[in-house]
C-alpha positions, 0 to 999 in steps of 0.5 A: 427740519434739517436745522432740528437735526443739527440742533439735536446733534449738538445737544447730544455732543453736550453743547449748551443752548448758548453755544448752539445759538452762536454757531447758528447765529440764532438766539438762545430762545430760538434754540429753546423753542426748537427743542420744545418743538422736537420734544413735542413731536417726540411726545417727551 
């Protein structure tokens, strides 16, 4: 869960999925999947 908050914060700061992936040493696809999980939880 903390990782999701970190990703959400970076998205709010205007970072791209690629930039977030580089920062956390994960793939762009992993960032996209994390965002999808967050959107599902928020029913967005």
